[in-house]
C-alpha positions in Angstrom: 0.0 0.0 0.0 1.2 3.5 -0.8 2.0 6.1 1.9 -0.7 8.1 3.6 -1.2 11.8 3.3 -0.3 13.5 6.6 -0.8 17.1 5.5 -2.7 18.8 2.7 -3.0 22.4 1.5 -5.1 23.7 -1.3 -4.2 26.5 -3.7 -7.5 27.7 -5.0 -5.9 30.1 -7.6 -4.0 27.3 -9.3 -6.5 24.6 -8.5 -3.8 22.4 -7.0 -3.2 20.6 -3.8 0.1 20.1 -2.0 0.2 16.7 -0.2 2.8 15.7 2.2 3.1 11.9 2.7 4.1 9.9 5.7 7.4 9.1 4.0 8.3 12.8 3.8 7.6 13.2 0.1 5.9 16.4 -1.0 3.7 16.1 -4.1 1.5 18.5 -6.1 -1.8 17.4 -7.6 -3.5 19.4 -10.3 -7.2 19.1 -9.7 -8.3 21.5 -12.5 -8.9 18.8 -15.1 -11.4 17.2 -12.8 -13.5 20.3 -12.0 -15.9 19.9 -14.9 -16.6 16.2 -14.0 -19.4 14.8 -11.8 -19.0 15.5 -8.1 -15.8 17.5 -8.6 -18.0 20.4 -9.9 -18.9 20.9 -6.3 -15.4 22.3 -5.6 -15.1 24.5 -8.6 -15.8 27.5 -6.4 -12.5 28.7 -4.7 -13.9 28.7 -1.2 -15.2 25.1 -1.6 -11.9 24.1 -3.1 -10.0 25.5 -0.2 -12.0 23.5 2.3 -9.8 20.3 2.1 -8.8 17.8 4.7 -7.3 14.3 5.1 -9.7 11.4 5.4 -9.4 8.5 7.8 -7.7 6.4 5.2 -5.0 8.9 4.5 -6.5 10.3 1.3 -7.9 13.8 0.5 -11.4 15.0 0.9 -13.4 18.2 0.5 -16.2 19.2 2.8 -18.4 19.6 -0.3 -18.1 15.9 -1.0 -15.4 14.9 -3.5 -12.5 12.8 -2.4 -9.3 11.3 -3.7 -7.8 8.1 -2.4 -4.2 8.2 -1.2 -3.2 5.9 -4.0 -4.7 8.3 -6.6 -3.0 11.3 -5.1 0.4 9.6 -4.7 0.4 8.1 -8.2 -0.9 11.2 -10.1 1.0 13.9 -8.3 4.1 15.7 -9.4 7.0 15.1 -7.0 8.3 18.4 -5.7 10.5 17.3 -2.9 
């Protein structure tokens, strides 16, 4: 199993999240391609996009409803450090 997210920050202006994983890796995920699809439309508004947290499985979730598994975030992110 891939590492859990231990910290997440949203950048509403670029529609990206910065995820820090339990192994110390920092990765950036561009959510913008998803914002026109299904439940992700609920976080198209910058204030909704900014309301992000870590779920109990170590993935990423938004208060408005959408979520991303830790595997998805880890595998689809750009490594930044």
